[in-house]
C-alpha positions in Angstrom: -15.6 2.6 16.0 -18.6 4.3 14.4 -17.2 4.2 10.8 -19.5 3.0 8.0 -19.3 -0.3 6.3 -18.0 0.5 2.8 -20.0 -2.1 0.8 -22.4 -1.1 -2.0 -24.1 -4.5 -1.6 -25.8 -3.0 1.4 -27.5 -0.3 -0.6 -31.1 -1.1 -1.6 -31.7 -2.2 -5.2 -35.1 -0.6 -5.3 -37.1 2.1 -3.6 -36.6 2.0 0.2 -38.0 3.9 3.1 -37.9 7.7 2.5 -35.7 9.5 4.9 -38.2 12.2 5.3 -40.7 9.7 6.7 -38.5 8.7 9.6 -36.4 10.4 12.3 -32.7 9.6 12.6 -32.2 7.3 15.6 -29.1 7.8 17.8 -27.6 4.5 18.9 -25.2 5.0 21.9 -22.8 2.2 22.9 -21.6 2.5 26.5 -17.9 1.6 26.8 -15.9 0.7 29.9 -12.7 -1.1 30.8 -13.0 -4.9 30.6 -15.9 -4.7 28.0 -16.2 -7.8 25.7 -15.2 -6.4 22.3 -17.6 -8.6 20.3 -20.5 -7.4 22.5 -19.8 -3.9 21.0 -18.5 -4.6 17.5 -21.2 -7.2 16.6 -24.2 -5.0 17.1 -22.3 -1.9 16.0 -21.6 -3.6 12.6 -25.3 -4.4 12.3 -26.4 -0.8 12.9 -23.6 0.6 10.8 -24.7 -1.7 8.0 -28.2 -0.5 8.4 -27.0 3.1 8.1 -25.1 2.2 4.9 -28.2 0.4 3.5 -30.5 3.3 4.3 -28.5 6.5 4.9 -29.8 8.9 7.5 -31.5 6.3 9.7 -29.0 5.9 12.4 -26.4 8.1 14.2 -24.0 5.7 15.9 -22.0 6.9 18.8 -19.6 5.3 21.4 -18.9 6.8 24.8 -17.1 6.1 28.0 -17.6 7.8 31.4 -14.8 10.4 30.8 -14.3 10.0 27.1 -11.0 8.2 27.6 -10.0 5.1 25.7 -11.0 1.7 27.2 -9.3 -1.6 27.1 -11.4 -4.6 26.3 -11.2 -8.0 28.0 -9.2 -9.2 25.0 -6.7 -6.4 25.2 -8.0 -4.3 22.4 -8.0 -0.5 23.0 -11.1 1.3 21.8 -11.3 5.1 21.5 -14.8 6.3 22.1 -16.4 9.3 20.3 -17.1 11.2 23.5 -17.8 11.2 27.2 -21.2 10.0 28.5 -21.8 13.4 30.0 -21.9 14.9 26.5 -23.8 12.1 24.8 -27.3 13.4 25.2 -30.4 11.3 25.2 -30.1 8.5 22.6 -33.0 6.6 21.0 -31.3 3.3 21.6 -28.9 2.9 24.6 -26.8 -0.3 24.3 -24.9 -1.6 27.3 -22.4 -4.5 26.5 -21.0 -7.0 28.9 -17.7 -8.5 29.7 -15.3 -9.0 32.6 -15.7 -5.3 33.5 -19.3 -6.0 34.7 -18.0 -8.3 37.5 -17.3 -5.2 39.7 -19.9 -2.5 40.3 -19.0 0.9 39.0 -20.9 3.5 41.1 -20.4 6.4 38.6 -21.6 4.3 35.6 -24.5 2.9 37.6 -25.6 6.5 38.6 -25.4 7.6 35.0 -27.4 4.7 33.8 -30.0 5.2 36.5 -30.5 8.8 35.4 -30.3 8.5 31.6 -31.5 4.9 31.0 -35.2 5.8 31.4 -34.9 8.6 28.8 -33.9 6.2 26.0 -36.7 4.9 23.8 -35.0 1.5 23.7 -32.8 0.1 26.4 -30.6 -2.8 25.2 -28.0 -5.1 26.8 -25.7 -7.7 25.5 -24.5 -10.6 27.6 -23.7 -9.4 31.2 -24.5 -5.9 30.3 -27.8 -6.9 31.9 -26.0 -6.9 35.2 -25.2 -3.2 34.7 -28.8 -2.4 34.0 -30.0 -4.4 37.0 -27.6 -2.5 39.3 -29.2 0.7 38.1 -32.7 -0.6 38.9 -33.7 -0.6 35.2 -34.7 -4.2 35.0 -37.0 -4.5 38.0 -40.3 -6.2 37.0 -38.9 -7.1 33.6 -38.4 -10.5 32.0 -34.7 -10.6 30.8 -31.9 -12.9 29.9 -28.1 -12.8 30.0 -25.2 -15.2 29.4 -26.3 -18.6 30.7 -23.3 -18.7 33.1 -24.6 -15.6 34.9 -28.3 -16.1 35.0 -28.3 -17.6 38.5 -26.2 -14.7 39.8 -28.5 -12.1 38.2 -31.6 -13.7 39.6 -30.0 -14.1 43.1 -28.6 -10.5 43.3 -31.7 -8.9 41.8 -34.9 -10.8 42.9 -37.2 -8.2 41.4 -35.9 -9.2 38.0 -37.5 -12.2 36.2 -34.5 -14.0 34.6 -35.1 -16.5 31.8 -31.9 -18.5 31.1 -33.1 -20.2 27.9 -33.6 -17.7 25.1 -30.9 -16.0 23.1 -32.7 -12.7 23.6 -35.8 -11.3 25.3 -37.8 -8.2 24.5 -40.0 -6.8 27.3 -41.5 -3.5 26.3 -38.7 -0.9 25.7 -36.1 -3.2 27.3 -34.3 -5.8 25.2 -31.7 -8.1 26.7 -29.6 -10.8 24.9 -27.5 -13.8 26.0 -23.8 -14.3 25.5 -21.7 -12.4 23.0 -22.9 -13.3 19.4 -26.6 -13.2 20.4 -26.2 -9.4 20.4 -26.0 -9.6 16.6 -29.3 -11.5 16.5 -31.0 -8.9 18.8 -29.5 -6.0 16.7 -30.9 -7.5 13.5 -34.3 -7.9 15.1 -34.2 -4.2 16.1 -33.2 -3.2 12.6 -35.9 -5.3 11.1 -38.4 -3.5 13.3 -37.1 -0.1 12.2 -36.4 -0.7 8.5 -38.1 -3.9 7.5 -37.0 -7.5 6.7 -35.3 -6.7 3.4 -32.8 -4.3 5.1 -32.1 -6.7 7.9 -31.6 -9.6 5.4 -29.1 -7.5 3.4 -27.1 -6.8 6.5 -27.2 -10.4 7.6 -26.0 -11.5 4.2 -23.1 -9.0 4.4 -22.1 -10.2 7.8 -22.6 -13.9 6.8 -25.0 -14.6 9.7 -28.5 -16.0 10.0 -31.5 -13.8 9.6 -32.4 -14.3 12.2 -32.4 -16.8 15.0 -35.7 -16.6 16.9 -35.3 -14.8 20.2 -36.6 -17.8 22.1 -34.2 -20.2 20.5 -32.2 -22.0 23.2 -28.8 -20.6 24.1 -27.2 -24.0 23.8 -27.8 -27.6 22.8 -29.4 -30.3 24.9 -26.0 -32.0 25.3 -24.4 -28.7 26.6 -27.5 -27.8 28.7 -27.2 -31.0 30.7 -24.3 -32.1 32.8 -22.6 -35.3 31.8 -23.6 -38.1 34.2 -20.8 -39.5 36.3 -22.0 -43.1 36.4 -21.4 -45.1 33.2 -24.9 -46.5 32.8 -26.4 -43.0 32.9 -23.8 -41.7 30.5 -24.7 -44.5 28.1 -28.4 -43.7 28.4 -27.6 -40.0 27.5 -25.8 -41.1 24.4 -28.6 -43.6 23.5 -31.2 -40.8 23.7 -29.1 -38.6 21.4 -28.6 -41.3 18.8 -32.1 -42.8 18.9 -34.6 -39.9 19.3 -37.4 -41.9 17.6 -37.2 -44.9 19.9 -39.2 -45.5 23.0 -37.6 -43.1 25.5 -40.1 -43.4 28.3 -38.6 -43.5 31.9 -39.5 -47.2 32.1 -37.6 -48.0 28.8 -34.6 -45.9 29.8 -34.5 -47.3 33.3 -34.4 -50.8 31.9 -31.5 -49.9 29.7 -29.6 -48.6 32.7 -30.6 -51.7 34.7 -32.3 -49.5 37.4 -35.8 -49.2 38.7 -37.8 -46.4 37.1 -37.9 -44.4 40.3 -34.2 -44.9 41.1 -33.3 -44.0 37.5 -35.4 -40.8 37.4 -33.9 -39.6 40.7 -30.3 -40.5 39.7 -30.6 -39.0 36.2 -31.8 -35.7 37.5 -29.2 -35.6 40.3 -26.4 -36.2 37.9 -27.5 -34.2 34.8 -29.5 -31.4 36.3 -32.7 -32.1 34.5 -35.4 -34.8 34.4 -35.2 -37.6 31.8 -38.4 -36.2 30.2 -36.9 -32.7 29.8 -33.7 -34.1 28.4 -35.6 -36.2 25.9 -37.7 -33.2 24.9 -34.6 -31.1 24.2 -32.9 -33.8 22.2 -35.9 -34.4 20.0 -36.4 -30.7 19.5 -32.8 -30.3 18.6 -32.9 -33.3 16.2 -36.0 -31.9 14.4 -34.4 -28.5 14.1 -31.3 -29.9 12.6 -33.3 -31.9 10.0 -35.4 -28.8 9.1 -32.2 -26.8 8.7 -30.1 -29.3 6.8 -32.4 -31.5 4.8 -35.4 -31.2 2.5 -37.3 -34.1 4.2 -41.0 -33.5 4.7 -42.4 -32.4 8.0 -44.2 -35.7 8.5 -41.0 -37.7 7.9 -39.1 -35.4 10.3 -41.7 -35.7 13.0 -41.4 -39.5 12.9 -37.6 -39.5 12.8 -37.5 -37.1 15.8 -39.8 -39.2 17.9 -42.9 -37.0 17.7 -44.9 -39.4 15.7 -47.2 -36.8 14.1 -46.6 -33.4 12.5 -49.2 -31.9 15.0 -47.2 -33.2 18.0 -44.0 -31.6 16.6 -45.8 -28.4 15.8 -47.0 -28.1 19.4 -43.5 -28.8 20.7 -42.0 -26.1 18.4 -44.6 -23.5 19.4 -44.1 -24.2 23.1 -40.3 -24.1 23.0 -39.5 -21.6 20.2 -42.8 -19.7 19.7 -42.8 -20.6 16.0 -44.2 -23.5 13.9 -41.8 -25.9 12.1 -42.8 -24.5 8.7 -41.8 -21.0 9.7 -38.6 -22.3 11.4 -37.6 -24.0 8.1 -38.4 -20.8 6.1 -36.0 -18.9 8.2 -33.1 -21.3 8.2 -33.4 -23.6 5.1 -32.6 -21.9 1.8 -34.2 -24.7 -0.3 -38.0 -25.2 -0.4 -39.1 -28.3 1.4 -40.9 -31.0 -0.6 
């Protein structure tokens, strides 16, 4: 599992960091039966690519409790490098998720409780956060996990602050990511911190992924975040909002379209979709603006009007609040062509 990516395109074209200026970092992946294979292989390919780009920076290891092979949730058998008892203290300890996290493992929990605090960086992917929480390593921390398990994590571990929206969260030495592929985004962020943007960009290009989705980018779209309303008038309003983000989407206007009083409409919409009309409109407009920034070269002023913000400043405030970044920076990350 820890083999190098054999691709010369990952090697720096010019002078890079000098190996003598940095200590080699051990990255240890914890394996167990029922692990989600992509939770492991996604970040592993990122760190392996980083080692290929700048040799001597990472020592990548995989370990299970007893060193025996594990079977992933998809049926793939993975042979670890060693047993956890022989792994030593890593710089970065990464705990993946998967079906195997649904049932507590007392021995693994005990090992994590003892060795987790010794790692300079503690990382989880998907429901790996549940393993860390069981070991008491997330108490007092702001974390995330797969959206489907956020409520469970918050309910079972009230000392943990669970944020269900971002694709990853970094709180001091603890970094947690959402479902599956978000582990790649988090791993790229860690490599960028260690080796710089050029190295992370080279790895992202090799893996044909974005460099990099902001950590506070939403886990899913507005349409997926909200439930589909059962009553036809409310479903039609949901569709109208999505198709007409620049229109008057006030509660009064939407209620009129649904032929309900504003008060009745607001209550019914929240009851059936799980969010208020205003929050749904905010998410749709943000998603629409993001898509235009990613896929077109339209100017920011034009996009702000088309997305219902009215002014670039209103759109900037919405982006900073939701994503922690301005529209111009968002476009720089995700649009290859300079905007006009």
